[in-house]
C-alpha positions, -999 to 999 in steps of 0.1 A, spaced: -125 -379 692 -137 -383 658 -123 -421 649 -118 -430 613 -141 -461 615 -174 -442 626 -204 -437 606 -215 -409 622 -208 -386 659 -227 -369 684 -219 -336 691 -233 -335 728 -243 -304 744 -223 -312 776 -188 -303 780 -163 -327 792 -164 -312 827 -200 -322 828 -212 -287 827 -241 -278 806 -230 -262 774 -252 -229 776 -249 -208 741 -283 -200 728 -296 -221 693 -256 -239 695 -272 -267 674 -292 -252 648 -268 -223 640 -239 -247 638 -261 -270 614 -271 -240 596 -240 -236 582 -249 -262 555 -286 -263 553 -304 -255 520 -337 -230 517 -361 -246 495 -376 -227 467 -408 -225 498 -381 -206 517 -379 -231 542 -344 -242 555 -335 -279 552 -308 -296 574 -278 -313 552 -280 -348 552 -245 -348 566 -254 -324 600 -284 -320 620 -297 -312 653 -318 -330 679 -321 -332 715 -307 -364 740 -313 -364 771 -332 -331 769 -304 -312 757 -291 -299 723 -267 -317 702 -256 -321 667 -252 -360 648 -227 -355 618 -226 -382 593 -188 -397 586 -194 -389 545 -192 -348 555 -151 -356 558 -154 -366 526 -178 -341 505 -166 -311 527 -133 -313 545 -137 -276 558 -176 -278 569 -160 -310 587 -129 -296 602 -146 -266 611 -172 -286 632 -144 -311 649 -129 -277 657 -157 -261 676 -162 -292 693 -131 -293 708 -127 -257 711 -160 -255 736 -147 -294 751 -179 -306 745 -188 -344 748 -185 -362 713 -196 -402 710 -199 -425 683 -232 -428 668 -266 -428 682 -283 -457 701 -307 -480 688 -335 -459 709 -322 -425 697 -323 -440 659 -360 -453 661 -373 -418 676 -356 -402 648 -367 -421 619 -404 -417 619 -422 -379 625 -432 -386 658 -466 -369 654 -476 -384 621 -456 -417 616 -439 -409 588 -405 -405 577 -397 -365 573 -381 -369 540 -415 -385 528 -433 -354 547 -412 -330 535 -413 -339 499 -447 -341 500 -452 -304 514 -430 -295 485 -399 -286 514 
């Protein structure tokens, strides 16, 4: 499931039995464990772990660098996916990457937008 040669993994909000994982805000809560709070009291998700929606369902993208940066957090995320029988796949598709690179409403990269706003 979590191979060593991947750049990122996507944990889908669907179980191995093809049922929707129906736990409220699970993706945001899972990613919140690595979130930082800025001086303006806004939470910013880690570059290693962030929530998104894929096909209308919550998902979590986990960068491979998390395993080196914080092995304990990596193992906790991996264990969460395994214990809840969630589908995990390697990386996002090109279309999904293109969708998340630019802020939809403003056409700016999210990090640039956040830096300008001071988050």
